[in-house]
Steps between C-alpha positions, in 0.01 A plus 500: 500500500359364825669627815643234732284624784191405298614145440341225715630146534296235325407338831381826656127452579433855391630418154230242435137587446269420791324164476133567442271381776277211407147634496279358775129459419239678710425247770176441690437263789150362555505318834244308702614619840380185682729270301854417607826384343857529624558825686162636392416823321784691665751263341315522167537879498870476589568246224315699234660833585837325480450503122521881485125544487447872558124540489340187640120479490385305807148374566385270780150351506314316780337251261558385143183656357646845578806439283364574148426864586860548610630332185300734280621799701863391459452451126374857473813615682721326246599183684672248273610224739255370762609292798195301608525394866247245615340169417331380184185698575686830525710422194187410303327828588809696395553305179137554407561876519838478320383277213553663162729773635870547424594452866700205633400294804753369753344251740605487865344176635383599848178300511383150596515294181690735262402280207588749226846556646554125528399442140735777384792383712505804730620390847357602835820694561463876531846616378484261205146604407611865493810413299282320245283810479791721401737259327295202389385430149170635370234275352146537373240306697163383373203567724157350526191717529195370684177699509701812414783455756858391421682215673853361464484157664156342487126539523251244615143423593363233733713302747810713445319828553310377808827382653666838441199692632518295820875560534444873459283514812797566727653153468793605280616746765498228767601187307691626195516249213345229718174696475454374143547139609261542790223660297559258214430207730180671610372535143590165340157370593322779318238423239554518126309756294355476148693723260580561135848598382590642161857512371561765233122508438479121454313268738755309708335378822147459625415322820556499874833640617652615826768738373617690193852639505659729239876543530747742346789314666558144617509513880169612647299468823686331783821496297379204290636467146167458321598621154849366431507628139393856585716792388438858606579646157350257248167678441293217649315422822490149644154371593409218736167366623458250783202272549637361828235465769566409859826437690599177324474634146666828599784311667560310174481817291732700730741208509530512121542877511771482763686249284477732199259268317172684540389420147518124578235524770156364399350798684693772315495637146762749381534706183609849397314797361505869422145544623300305758133538586342325797125495562382372838155380594535643851715797607850420625790707632797556272857603572800649328858481624387392842242774546136402549224674306121495519280215384404502133318277253735570211868582448685592183879479488731621222875504457666841457836426333813697597294718732766613748876518541647327808848471653646149503817338629788521255685782333329780315603542136 
């Protein structure tokens, strides 16, 4: 028989078992310290620790090329959820290091264009970006891989890459997104270059062209919706080549692109592929996710399906 002193009322908190604490993943922050959003990195730390994060791994880098080393270090220390603070260049460097791992990437759009965040519906709102990181739904994202390096948004050679390289020379810091418009106007008069393009090992284009663009998502350089049918998880890359030469032809081509009808331009061809090979007669710069790379005479691009897990708006299941 139970003594009355041992009885507890049903609504006594001590009578019910303690609610187990929801496990919080090991969190790492990889931050480009020169980028800004909201209340800055101090607010980011406050928001993240508000989710009962006990052992936060925190890395700040002065430039995006320093980020991959910190990502790999955090992976070795068991990080599962990575908050990536910066622009598309920083995010690309981090995603390249995270590709193929079991970690999840939460993007904090603190850069100039923030094209990946825009394509994924992540707002330039710091509290909401952090909330999406902890509470949003998880999805697998395809990546492209160009000359051995992963990208999430786009890669290109020719006009697009020259424009981005110019914008990288300090203009983005001074002019923001207008830097792409300014440098674009400077390069529309550039010459075309003989090239050969293969799609999935089949000949597709041979002739003079001013730009080749490979997209994993629809909205690319300058916020233009070039590939309206693109999906980030369909296992395909969208491919476009432009033969536009001079300001008048480029104005017509960009007008079609801005209207979402790029494929109707007489100076643009668009298709999709799992593998793209471009051979150039003369070396040209190439770019990926807004980051300029050295001049080359050949690029090879492949899709890497379901390569990384990202946090998206919506409710996790």
